[in-house]
C-alpha positions as a printed NumPy array, in Angstrom:
array([[  0.   ,   0.   ,   0.   ],
       [  0.981,   3.65 ,  -0.415],
       [  0.311,   6.353,   2.167],
       [  0.372,   9.908,   0.841],
       [ -0.441,  12.132,   3.832],
       [ -1.169,  12.262,   7.54 ],
       [ -1.578,  15.214,   9.917],
       [  0.364,  13.243,  12.544],
       [  1.918,   9.747,  12.482],
       [  1.807,   7.546,   9.403],
       [  1.199,   4.27 ,  11.282],
       [  0.806,   4.029,  15.069],
       [  1.43 ,   0.634,  16.654],
       [  0.171,   0.501,  20.235],
       [  0.214,  -2.346,  22.752],
       [  0.608,  -5.075,  20.113],
       [  0.767,  -8.679,  21.319],
       [  2.649, -10.089,  18.327],
       [  4.416,  -9.184,  15.097],
       [  3.064,  -6.562,  12.706],
       [  4.593,  -6.837,   9.222],
       [  5.106,  -3.99 ,   6.736],
       [  5.934,  -5.347,   3.293],
       [  6.158,  -3.176,   0.151],
       [  4.761,  -0.254,   2.143],
       [  5.454,   3.169,   0.614],
       [  5.223,   6.581,   2.241],
       [  5.654,   9.635,   0.016],
       [  4.073,  13.082,  -0.416],
       [  0.826,  13.064,  -2.35 ],
       [  0.277,  14.811,  -5.686],
       [  0.202,  18.589,  -6.08 ],
       [ -3.203,  19.829,  -4.853],
       [ -5.483,  21.547,  -7.397],
       [ -4.504,  25.175,  -7.705],
       [ -1.154,  24.738,  -5.963],
       [  2.063,  25.783,  -7.662],
       [  4.579,  23.796,  -5.634],
       [  4.863,  20.134,  -4.679],
       [  4.055,  19.018,  -1.147],
       [  6.933,  19.272,   1.322],
       [  5.959,  16.441,   3.718],
       [  4.216,  13.106,   3.572],
       [  3.391,  12.961,   7.296],
       [  3.825,  15.639,   9.943],
       [  5.368,  13.207,  12.461],
       [  6.959,   9.729,  12.472],
       [  6.289,   7.397,   9.582],
       [  5.999,   4.282,  11.806],
       [  5.778,   4.599,  15.592],
       [  5.487,   1.522,  17.871],
       [  5.053,   1.913,  21.647],
       [  4.741,  -0.662,  24.456],
       [  4.505,  -3.771,  22.275],
       [  5.466,  -7.306,  23.219],
       [  6.978,  -7.762,  19.776],
       [  8.522,  -5.245,  17.405],
       [  7.467,  -4.849,  13.765],
       [  8.981,  -6.46 ,  10.678],
       [  9.714,  -3.925,   7.923],
       [ 10.897,  -5.245,   4.562],
       [ 11.008,  -3.978,   0.969],
       [  9.556,  -0.615,   2.01 ],
       [ 10.21 ,   2.933,   0.735],
       [  9.697,   5.649,   3.351],
       [ 10.397,   9.326,   2.676],
       [  9.729,  12.953,   3.555],
       [  8.017,  12.384,   6.887],
       [  8.147,  15.235,   9.371],
       [ 10.102,  13.265,  11.965],
       [ 11.608,   9.764,  12.339],
       [ 11.076,   6.976,   9.831],
       [ 10.728,   4.425,  12.643],
       [ 10.473,   4.849,  16.413],
       [ 10.25 ,   1.783,  18.719],
       [ 10.169,   2.095,  22.491],
       [  8.43 ,   1.206,  25.739],
       [  7.083,   3.336,  28.58 ],
       [  9.346,   4.973,  31.162],
       [  7.482,   5.933,  34.327],
       [  8.352,   7.39 ,  37.756],
       [  7.884,   5.995,  41.243],
       [  5.901,   8.83 ,  42.871],
       [  4.664,   7.161,  46.085],
       [  5.9  ,   4.074,  47.931],
       [  3.227,   2.088,  49.763],
       [  5.335,  -0.921,  50.765],
       [  8.435,  -2.807,  49.536],
       [  6.155,  -4.558,  47.023],
       [  3.765,  -1.722,  46.073],
       [  4.169,   1.77 ,  44.637],
       [  2.193,   4.357,  42.672],
       [  3.153,   5.776,  39.296],
       [  1.625,   8.417,  37.025],
       [  0.793,   8.591,  33.336],
       [  0.618,  12.223,  32.085],
       [ -2.664,  11.701,  30.21 ],
       [ -6.   ,  10.01 ,  30.727],
       [ -6.175,   6.23 ,  31.325],
       [ -3.924,   4.52 ,  28.773],
       [ -3.964,   1.109,  27.16 ],
       [ -0.26 ,   0.621,  27.826],
       [ -1.028,  -1.721,  30.757],
       [ -2.849,  -4.199,  28.47 ],
       [  0.249,  -6.035,  27.135],
       [  1.931,  -6.202,  30.559],
       [  1.85 ,  -9.631,  32.231],
       [  2.448, -10.985,  35.74 ],
       [  6.028, -12.207,  35.803],
       [  7.359,  -9.529,  33.419],
       [ 10.745,  -8.107,  34.488],
       [ 10.873,  -4.611,  35.945],
       [ 14.053,  -2.503,  35.862],
       [ 14.58 ,   0.326,  38.357],
       [ 16.595,   3.416,  37.347],
       [ 17.931,   6.35 ,  39.364],
       [ 17.728,   9.924,  38.04 ],
       [ 19.419,  12.038,  36.844],
       [ 21.946,   9.667,  35.246],
       [ 19.515,   6.723,  35.022],
       [ 21.854,   3.924,  35.906],
       [ 19.935,   0.707,  36.66 ],
       [ 19.847,   0.211,  40.439],
       [ 17.694,  -2.908,  40.716],
       [ 15.599,  -5.572,  39.046],
       [ 12.322,  -7.064,  40.19 ],
       [  9.216,  -8.801,  38.807],
       [  5.722,  -7.507,  38.077],
       [  2.738,  -8.993,  39.896],
       [  0.082,  -6.561,  38.589],
       [ -0.597,  -2.995,  37.48 ],
       [ -4.011,  -1.335,  37.664],
       [ -5.627,   2.067,  37.251],
       [ -6.754,   3.864,  40.411],
       [-10.064,   5.701,  40.444],
       [ -8.587,   8.932,  41.856],
       [ -5.243,  10.727,  41.995],
       [ -4.985,  10.868,  45.798],
       [ -2.562,  13.525,  47.006],
       [ -0.502,  13.523,  43.8  ],
       [ -0.561,  16.934,  42.113],
       [ -0.255,  18.076,  38.517],
       [  2.842,  20.016,  39.579],
       [  4.555,  16.77 ,  40.531],
       [  3.607,  15.295,  37.183],
       [  5.015,  18.314,  35.359],
       [  8.287,  17.878,  37.249],
       [  8.521,  14.295,  35.978],
       [  7.411,  14.929,  32.394],
       [  8.771,  18.064,  30.668],
       [  6.369,  17.507,  27.751],
       [  3.299,  17.453,  30.058],
       [  0.946,  20.268,  29.104],
       [ -2.444,  19.708,  30.757],
       [ -3.973,  19.173,  34.192],
       [ -5.081,  15.644,  33.364],
       [ -3.148,  12.594,  34.535],
       [ -3.789,   9.036,  35.734],
       [ -2.397,   7.192,  38.741],
       [ -1.545,   3.472,  38.603],
       [ -0.815,   1.008,  41.365],
       [  2.096,  -1.338,  40.667],
       [  2.485,  -4.539,  42.708],
       [  5.674,  -6.595,  42.669],
       [  6.166, -10.3  ,  43.292],
       [  9.224,  -9.733,  45.464],
       [ 10.321,  -6.804,  47.657],
       [ 12.475,  -4.131,  46.024],
       [ 14.48 ,  -1.156,  47.37 ],
       [ 11.798,   1.401,  46.546],
       [ 11.767,   5.124,  47.232],
       [ 10.313,   8.247,  45.629],
       [ 13.613,  10.096,  45.263],
       [ 14.144,  10.011,  41.515],
       [ 13.36 ,   6.331,  40.95 ],
       [ 11.962,   5.297,  37.541],
       [ 11.089,   1.972,  35.931],
       [ 10.453,   0.195,  32.663],
       [  9.663,  -3.356,  31.568],
       [ 11.841,  -4.78 ,  28.762],
       [  9.079,  -7.291,  27.961],
       [  7.087,  -4.52 ,  26.26 ],
       [  9.833,  -2.466,  24.6  ],
       [  9.202,  -3.915,  21.126],
       [ 12.002,  -6.484,  21.073],
       [ 12.505,  -8.805,  18.119],
       [ 12.048,  -6.201,  15.376],
       [ 13.499,  -6.599,  11.861],
       [ 14.231,  -3.844,   9.318],
       [ 15.663,  -5.081,   6.027],
       [ 15.865,  -4.45 ,   2.277],
       [ 14.188,  -1.044,   2.598],
       [ 14.918,   2.563,   1.66 ],
       [ 14.639,   5.581,   3.962],
       [ 15.318,   9.   ,   2.474],
       [ 14.75 ,  12.749,   2.536],
       [ 13.258,  12.954,   6.008],
       [ 13.436,  15.64 ,   8.661],
       [ 14.215,  13.602,  11.799],
       [ 16.176,  10.393,  12.266],
       [ 15.99 ,   7.315,  10.116],
       [ 15.569,   4.568,  12.718],
       [ 15.11 ,   5.482,  16.403],
       [ 15.615,   2.131,  18.099],
       [ 14.988,   1.526,  21.809],
       [ 14.269,  -2.208,  21.469],
       [ 16.504,  -5.278,  21.692],
       [ 17.061,  -8.58 ,  19.869],
       [ 16.761,  -6.898,  16.477],
       [ 18.267,  -6.901,  12.989],
       [ 18.857,  -3.921,  10.666],
       [ 20.208,  -5.219,   7.374],
       [ 20.613,  -4.326,   3.699],
       [ 18.831,  -0.967,   3.855],
       [ 19.583,   2.371,   2.159],
       [ 19.549,   5.678,   4.04 ],
       [ 19.902,   8.888,   2.024],
       [ 19.677,  12.598,   2.871],
       [ 18.63 ,  12.231,   6.507],
       [ 18.873,  15.369,   8.653],
       [ 19.862,  13.578,  11.884],
       [ 21.281,  10.122,  12.637],
       [ 20.336,   7.484,  10.089],
       [ 20.376,   4.729,  12.736],
       [ 20.212,   5.711,  16.409],
       [ 20.404,   3.007,  19.07 ],
       [ 19.603,   3.726,  22.709],
       [ 16.923,   5.063,  25.071],
       [ 15.491,   8.577,  25.391],
       [ 15.227,   8.374,  29.195],
       [ 15.498,  12.125,  29.6  ],
       [ 12.843,  14.536,  28.32 ],
       [ 10.878,  12.183,  26.052],
       [ 10.814,   9.348,  28.656],
       [ 11.151,   6.544,  26.127],
       [ 12.709,   3.225,  27.181],
       [ 14.786,   1.107,  27.017],
       [ 18.381,  -0.004,  26.744],
       [ 19.311,  -1.903,  23.566],
       [ 20.86 ,  -5.385,  23.729],
       [ 21.654,  -8.02 ,  21.107],
       [ 21.431,  -6.   ,  17.919],
       [ 23.029,  -6.57 ,  14.505],
       [ 23.447,  -3.719,  11.996],
       [ 24.836,  -5.147,   8.762],
       [ 25.041,  -4.509,   5.024],
       [ 23.441,  -1.046,   5.066],
       [ 24.369,   1.881,   2.807],
       [ 24.223,   5.402,   4.258],
       [ 24.754,   8.49 ,   2.086],
       [ 24.643,  12.204,   2.914],
       [ 23.651,  12.027,   6.576],
       [ 23.31 ,  15.214,   8.614],
       [ 22.153,  17.455,   5.787],
       [ 21.015,  20.261,   8.097],
       [ 22.565,  21.829,  11.206],
       [ 20.905,  19.648,  13.852],
       [ 23.214,  16.604,  13.791],
       [ 26.396,  18.662,  14.172],
       [ 24.945,  21.275,  16.543],
       [ 26.339,  21.848,  20.032],
       [ 24.591,  19.516,  22.534],
       [ 23.712,  16.912,  19.88 ],
       [ 23.6  ,  13.666,  21.86 ],
       [ 23.705,  11.252,  18.928],
       [ 26.531,  12.698,  16.77 ],
       [ 27.01 ,   9.921,  14.242],
       [ 25.4  ,   8.567,  11.093],
       [ 25.105,   5.401,  13.193],
       [ 24.84 ,   6.419,  16.856],
       [ 24.739,   4.383,  20.042],
       [ 23.65 ,   6.758,  22.79 ],
       [ 21.539,   7.56 ,  25.832],
       [ 19.636,  10.698,  26.776],
       [ 19.548,  11.417,  30.506],
       [ 18.427,  14.257,  32.754],
       [ 22.052,  14.875,  33.729],
       [ 23.116,  15.31 ,  30.102],
       [ 26.793,  14.745,  30.861],
       [ 29.172,  11.972,  31.973],
       [ 29.242,   9.524,  33.567],
       [ 26.863,   7.768,  31.172],
       [ 25.717,   4.297,  32.313],
       [ 26.836,   1.559,  29.871],
       [ 23.347,   0.141,  29.392],
       [ 23.516,  -0.694,  25.665],
       [ 25.476,  -3.803,  24.732],
       [ 26.105,  -6.895,  22.627],
       [ 25.803,  -4.848,  19.421],
       [ 27.488,  -5.726,  16.113],
       [ 27.951,  -3.094,  13.363],
       [ 29.458,  -4.734,  10.286],
       [ 29.727,  -4.564,   6.493],
       [ 28.088,  -1.139,   6.233],
       [ 29.049,   1.672,   3.833],
       [ 28.831,   5.27 ,   5.05 ],
       [ 29.571,   7.939,   2.451],
       [ 29.041,  11.541,   3.498],
       [ 28.251,  12.672,   7.045],
       [ 28.536,  15.98 ,   8.893],
       [ 29.862,  14.201,  12.013],
       [ 31.359,  10.794,  12.802],
       [ 30.256,   7.904,  10.632],
       [ 29.857,   5.704,  13.721],
       [ 29.658,   7.186,  17.216],
       [ 29.106,   5.15 ,  20.397],
       [ 28.925,   5.772,  24.131],
       [ 26.824,   4.468,  27.048],
       [ 27.645,   0.954,  25.847],
       [ 29.692,  -2.18 ,  26.402],
       [ 30.577,  -5.262,  24.365],
       [ 30.513,  -3.551,  20.988],
       [ 31.875,  -4.953,  17.707],
       [ 32.586,  -2.642,  14.738],
       [ 34.114,  -4.516,  11.792],
       [ 34.486,  -4.507,   8.007],
       [ 32.743,  -1.152,   7.493],
       [ 33.709,   1.367,   4.786],
       [ 33.584,   5.056,   5.759],
       [ 34.187,   7.968,   3.371],
       [ 33.722,  11.743,   3.612],
       [ 32.789,  11.853,   7.294],
       [ 33.365,  14.639,   9.859],
       [ 32.537,  17.361,   7.338],
       [ 31.396,  19.749,  10.082],
       [ 32.702,  18.273,  13.322],
       [ 36.401,  17.73 ,  12.808],
       [ 38.482,  15.071,  14.494],
       [ 39.078,  15.806,  18.157],
       [ 36.075,  18.138,  18.537],
       [ 34.528,  17.91 ,  22.006],
       [ 30.961,  19.005,  22.78 ],
       [ 31.127,  21.486,  25.678],
       [ 27.692,  20.429,  26.988],
       [ 27.439,  16.669,  26.455],
       [ 31.229,  16.23 ,  26.685],
       [ 31.193,  13.813,  23.778],
       [ 34.309,  13.67 ,  21.64 ],
       [ 34.298,  13.208,  17.879],
       [ 37.707,  11.611,  17.394],
       [ 37.29 ,  10.646,  13.762],
       [ 35.177,   8.557,  11.381],
       [ 34.657,   5.944,  14.131],
       [ 34.416,   7.545,  17.562],
       [ 33.726,   5.868,  20.897],
       [ 33.476,   7.503,  24.302],
       [ 34.127,   5.264,  27.289],
       [ 32.834,   2.061,  25.676],
       [ 34.015,  -1.055,  27.507],
       [ 34.815,  -4.246,  25.643],
       [ 35.028,  -2.856,  22.116],
       [ 36.375,  -4.792,  19.1  ],
       [ 37.477,  -2.86 ,  15.99 ],
       [ 38.672,  -4.77 ,  12.917],
       [ 38.767,  -4.604,   9.134],
       [ 37.28 ,  -1.112,   8.792],
       [ 38.285,   1.026,   5.778],
       [ 38.516,   4.768,   6.435],
       [ 38.965,   7.324,   3.647],
       [ 39.456,  11.117,   3.888]])
């Protein structure tokens, strides 16, 4: 099928229980409207494909996605605060809207990860017993919700009660949680083309995935970004067990945003985290990622940039014409990320580099 326009997202995947497949799906601006003198600028005003809180990520193959107003693909789970502690096995959390369906795919026995703001290192693991909507908000105020969610813009919010199977070290002093069971793991993106879009190509916050044999052309920000948006957007989670192979990336970072000061994903392929602290130390939550046999030709910053990660393999990639704006050795004064060259890593533990070809 072909989608020609949307005032918001192209396709919204919410709370899916199993795989959704996109095959030979095309997104492109529609024809020139009657009486108009110029072609349409956008196909959609927001992401082309956006999947949130799903037990399984989508399969995308043989697709052509272009000119959307934001990312081509965004996969993530919920990231929610602990706002009241009732007992070592019970706490309250808030959702900054009306009652949401995000609890539907969650199951007793799902893992729960606890994070500590502002750096969001994982401080504990536990197991879900149940989560349910409460009929009132109790003594929780909209001001507290606004403190937790910078994007919150109304007085409406919903309180949920979370019960755990085993006691956990709970407190309401900057503790957050997610559940990796509903972060959209198991996605596949292959044999597709992503081009001429305003945001990122792939915005991946899911694990156990494959990104292979795709083309990325004229993307304003990172073509492939890997890691969670824990700060500001509150999108989880850490990425594990990912293979990025056989992709071709050309002319990445075609506007000022990718090379701007405070850019937190400064690479055509970026492994990153966004935190409230916004500076080191960054927890090494991403890991077991292989980036191999890719060609990157033309990028305003590093071809491959990685931090907040461990156990990373970068091999047999070809990189040409990178660092066109950010030169080698440039250090961001805000994020304190260093662009050391075509392949740049900041504090990554357990990295293997081999067989890469780097050209001026």
